N, C-alpha and C positions, 0 to 999 in steps of 0.2 A: 601356580595351581591350575592345571587341566579341568576345563570345562567338562570334561567326562568323568569329574569324581564329583560325590554329591556334596551341596553346598550344608556345610554344619547351619544350624540356628543359631544362633548367638543367645545365650542366658545367664540370667542373675548369676551372680558365685553364690553358693550354697551357703557359706558361712552367713552372707548379709543376707540372703532371703528368708530365711531363720526367723528373722524378727518384722520382716515385713508381711502386708499381704498384697504388695505390689504383683504385677505379673512376671511368672518367671521365664517364660519365652520369650523373648525381646524382638521377633520377627526377621525377616531379611529385609537387609538394605538392597536398593535398586539394583545394583549390580549384581548381588548372588541371587536375586530373581532371577535375573536376565541368564544369565551361566546357568542357574538351576535348570529353567526354562529350557535351553537348547540343548538341554539331554534328551530331551524326548526326539525319539526318531520318527514321530507320526506314523503309526504302522495300521497298514491298510485294514485292519481287522482288530481295532483296538479292543482288547479285553477287558480295559479298564472301563470302560463305559459302562457294559455290562455287570461289572463289579461295584458299581456306585447305584444304591438304592433310591436315588431320586435322577438317575437316568442323565446327568450333566455330559455333556460334549468335552471329555476331559482334553484330549488334542486340539480342540478347536481355540479351548481357552487358554492354554498353555502356549500353543503358537503365539495368541495376540501379546501376550506377553514378553515373547524373544524377540518378536517385532516392536516390540515398544510401542502396543499400540493397547494402551491401558483400558479405554473407553471398551474397544471390543471385546475384551478380556471379562469386564464386568458384567456388558450385556449377555453375551453367551452365559455366564454364571445363574443372571437376575433372571433368564429364561426358563430355567429348571429348577431354582432354588432360591428361595424367600431369604434365606437364612445364612448366605456364606461365608460370614464373617465369625461365627459361630460355629460351623461346621468345620472351616478352616483350623478352630483350636481343640474341640473334643470328639470331632469324628475319629473311630479307629480305624483311620484308611491303612493302616498296614496289616489289616486282616480282609480287607475287600479292594479297592483300587489299587493300591500300590501291589499286592501280594500276586497279583498276576499281571503285571509289569514285565515287559518283555525283559528290561533291562536285570530285572528280578536275578533271572536264571544262570548269570554269568557276573553279577554284582552288585549295587544296590539299584532299588526301583527310583524311578523319578518322586521329587516330595512333592508328589501332589496337592497333601494338606495343606501345606506350607505357602505353595503357590496360591493355593483359593483363600488361605488367609491374606497372604502380600495384595492381592486384587480387592479383596473387600475391603482391607484397612485402606487401600489407596483411594478407593470411594469414598469411604466414610471421610476421609480429610481431605478432598476434594469437594464436597457436597455431594449428596447423592441425587439422583435425577431423578424428576417427577414418573409416577409412573403411568402407563397411560389405561385410562378407562373404557372400558368398552358401553356399545350399548344397552343399556338396562334389561333383565330378561323379566321383571315382574316377581320373579317366584325369592321367596325370604328363606334364608336357611340360619339355624341357630348353631352356633359351635359352641360347645362345653369344655373348657379347660383349655387354658393358654400355653400348657406347655408345647412342645416340637410339634406334637402330632394337629394340635388344636390350631396353633400360628399358620401348620403349612395348608393345613384344609382352608383355612380360613381364606388365605393369600390365592389361593389355587381357585376358588369358589367365585372371589371377588373377580378374578382377570376376567372368569369367565361370563360376569355380566349379574351374578346374583347378588342379590341385599344379603350381606351376612353381619349377623352380630355374635361377638364373640363373648361367653362369660366366664369368669374367674372369681373364682371363691375367694382368694387372697387379695391384697390390697394392691399389689402390683401383677402385673403381667408377666408372664415368662415361663410359670409352672417350674418346672425341676431347675430350669438353667439361671432361675434366681433364686431359688430357696436350697437345692442342694448342691450345685457346683460351685466352688471356692473363687473369690474373685482374682485369686494370685493361678486360676486356670482360666477362668471367662469371666474378665472386667463387664461389672454390671452395666456401665455405660455402654459396653456395646449391645448387652442385649435389649438395652434400652433404644437405642437408634434403629434397630431391626426392628422393633416391633412400633415403632415409630414409620417406620417405610412401609408397613402394614397397613396400617393406620390409615395413613395416605392414598393405598388403594383405594378406601372406600371403607373398610372394614371398621363396625363401632365397638369398640371396646368396654364392656359395663364391667366394674369392679366390684368387690364384696358382694357377688352374687351366688349363691352357693344353691344350686341346682337339686332342688331334693326336699329343699324347707323353705325357700322361696316360692320357687315353682317347682312343679315335678316336670318330667319328661313328657306326660302324658298332657300336661298344660299347655307347653308350647307348643306342642303338636296344633293346638285350636289355633295357634297364631303364627305357626311358621309351618314350611312347603316339607320342610324335611329337618332333622336334627342330627349331630354328628356329633360324640361321646369320645373325648380326647381326654378324660380326667386322671391319665395315668395311674402309676400303684403306688402310692403314699402313704399305706398302712403298715408300719412296721413292724416285723417278726421278729420273736424273739426265741430263745434257746429253751424256756419251759424247764429251768434248775433253779433251786433254793436262792433266796437271793438279790433275785432280779429285781424285786420291790424298795430294795435300800435306796436311801438317798446318794447321790454320787452316782448313780445308773443311767443313763441316757440310751434312748434308741438314739441310732447316726439321724434318723430325722429329726428328731428334736435338737440335738446338738447343732447339726448343720444349719437348720432353719434358724436358732437364734446366732448364730455366727454369720450368717451370708445374707440371709434377707434382712434379719432384727440388728445386724452390725454389732453384736457383741462384741466384738474386739474393740470396738470404740467406747465401750461403759467407763465414766458416767453420763457422755455428751450425748450416747443413745442409753435407751432408758432398760433397755435387757440387758439383765447379768447372765455370764453362765461359770460354772465353777471353775477356777483355774487350777487343776491337781497339780501334785508335783511327779507322782507317777502316775502314768495313766496307760489303761490297757486298750486298745482296740480289736474286738475282736469279729473274724471275716479277712477274706482276701481278695475281693475287688477291688472296683474303684471307690467307690463310696466308702470303702475301710481307710484306703489311700488317702482320700480326700479330708476323713474327720482326723489322720494320723499326723497328717501335715497341720493341720490347723491347730490341734492340740501343740505341736510345737511353736507356733506360732502364738501363742496365749503364755508360753514362758514355762511350759510343763519342762522338769528338769530331766526325767525319762519317758519315752512314749514307744512301747512295745508292741507289736503286732503278733496276735496270737490265731495259728492258723492250723485248722487240724489235718492237712493234707502239706502235699513238700510245694519247692521252689516252680517246678515246671506245672503244678495241678495250680497253682494262680489264676483267678480270671482277670484280674484287674492286666491293664496295659502296662505294656514291659519299661514304656517310659516313664510311668506315675510310678511302679516299685524302686525302680534306678533313681528317679527324684528324692523319692522318702527316705531310701538308703544314705542318699549326699547329703539329708538333711539331718540326719542321724536318726532314724529311726530304727528300732530294732527291730528284728523276726524273729519269733519262737515259732517255728513252723513242725508239722506232725505233734501237735498238743492240742486239746481240748478240754475246756473248762467244764466242769462238774458241780462247784458251786460258788456262791459269792458269800464270802464273811463280812458282819459289820460291829462294832461297839456298842456299848451299854444307849447311844444315842442314835443307834440307826444308820450309823452313814459307815459306806463300804470301806472295809481295810484291809482284804485280803481276796485273792483268788483260788481255788484249788483245782489243778489241772491233772489231767491224765496224758502219757507221751502215747502217739500212736504209731500205726506202722502201714504201709499200704499192700492192699491185698489183691485181688482180682477186681479191674473196673465194673463200677457200678454201671448202671443203666444208662447215664450220661456218657459215660467212656472214659470217665478218670477211674482213676484205681480208686479201690474202698478203705476209706480209714477204718482199722481196727483199733481198739484199747491192747495197750501193753500192760499185762497184768502186773501189780504191785509198783507202777511207775509215778501214784499220785505226790504232786509236788505243789508247794506254795510259792505266789507270788503276791508281794504287798504292792498293794494299789490303792490309790482314793480318788480316783474319777476310772469308771469302766463304759468304753461306749457299746454297742452293741451292732453290729451293719453284715447280720446274715441274712439278709434278704426283705423283700417288701410283698405288699400284696395290694389289690385294688382295693378302694372304700368301698363299702357295702352299700352306701346311702342309696345311692341312685338307682342301683339294682333291688333294692327294697321298697323305692315309692313307685315304680316303675311297673306298670301290667305287661304281661305277657314277654318279657325282657329273660332269655335264657341264658345264665351263669353256670359256670363249670362247678368244679369241685373245688378248685383253686378260688374262686371267686370273681374270676374272669369273666368280661363278657364274652360269650360266645358269638363268631361272627364270621362268613364265609370271605374268600381271600379276596373280596371286592370290598371287605366291611361291610356287607350288610348284616343286619339281626334281626332275632326271631320277629320283630315289632317293624311292621311296615313304616317305612319312612325314617325309620332311626339306623344308624350307621355308626361304627365303631372302629377305633384302630390304634398302635399303640400299645402302650405299655397294659392299659385297662383289659387290654386282649391276649396280648403275649406274656404278662409278666414282666417283670424288671427287665430292661435289655439296652438299647443305646440309643442316643439320639438321633442318630442318622436313620436307623431302620423305623423311628417312632414317624420321622419325616418321610419317610418312604412309603410309610402306612397312609398316613395323612393323605397323602397325594394321590394318592389310589382311590382311597375313599371318596375324595374330590370327583375324581372323573365317575365314579358310581353315580356318585347323588346327581350330578349333571346329568348322565342318562337317564337316572330316576325322573329327573324333574322335567324332562324333554319327553317323556312317556305319554302313555294316553293313561295312568294309574293314577292321575290327580283330580 
């Protein structure tokens, strides 16, 4: 094989992986990584760097891999990204850095994400280095939420010498990385190692700490010089149709939290069960819907169907995840929209009524607007329904914080640097933008950390 050809990522066989939660993508071998890295032409003006929300010097770390300098590669990555093993797995590189790769104009881009994963995994297997600890500034920052935005902000602020306390409502740090993304896409041992590295930077992580109940943001400001809010968007949205309160109907958040964080797939060894349906319907077309559908397959469902009101081209999920789901036997009923859910005499879900849809003019998002086809009502037999149609921020913090402005969607209003309407309070990630990607949340955390550092060094305190 010519090294000019993009190296395929080894994966588990679809039939085998349907029955386990082991990671699907198996990672590059050393030879594959060096060959792939050798494809990079080291552009003088690398567009890929501008396409990276956390500003990694992509050509530099890739050249290190090509030169078999793995310590150099991880040093380049860690200088800009506190979570490379996570980003290498779940970042949508195909629409960011890889999309603007020069090689993509006439062929396939360099597999930047796969190389990032390879370098990060090399470090994890060969013992993580100890981070340098700067001279303390004497300033204290509280970071609320340990998802990608909070972890990144905390790591960046610690590198600047500030004393950082990271507060997490759940019993595990990681936010959506541990409760939302399945083990077969992102092993929790990887998340734990990345979190431990941030702790070694000096960040104090406090679990089971629900800000807004134990302490309010106003009270935190009495103890800390600044506060960063990275609490994500974990409040599930529903369709507001009849029958959504029937037994057997889950929000994707509850379903995935039970499976991923609470290990329901290991029941009864772990105490949290989840209903194993024979016929499961997942409503939605994003990455969360794909995760839920693929978990349902692994839990033993005989038939798993994704129902989505638009077409294949409009599905917001990563193409890789859609293809993985199809390989694992997930059925896709596109241009179909639920109208009501029907149950039995014991209030267990038994059927879902849907309407066929057709695409008309694009809506405000730029996607074609779906409209119902008159007289196309049809019934699906089902015993578990998982609703994955979006999320919004939990209103607890805005309700318990004075002078904190929010939008009509419940997101916290912040400027381009993460500054909110409340002095000393910054925010970033899904709590500001609504549900988005891990890497965009990390980018927001990084930008806000710089703004917080500038604020702490100003004369405003």
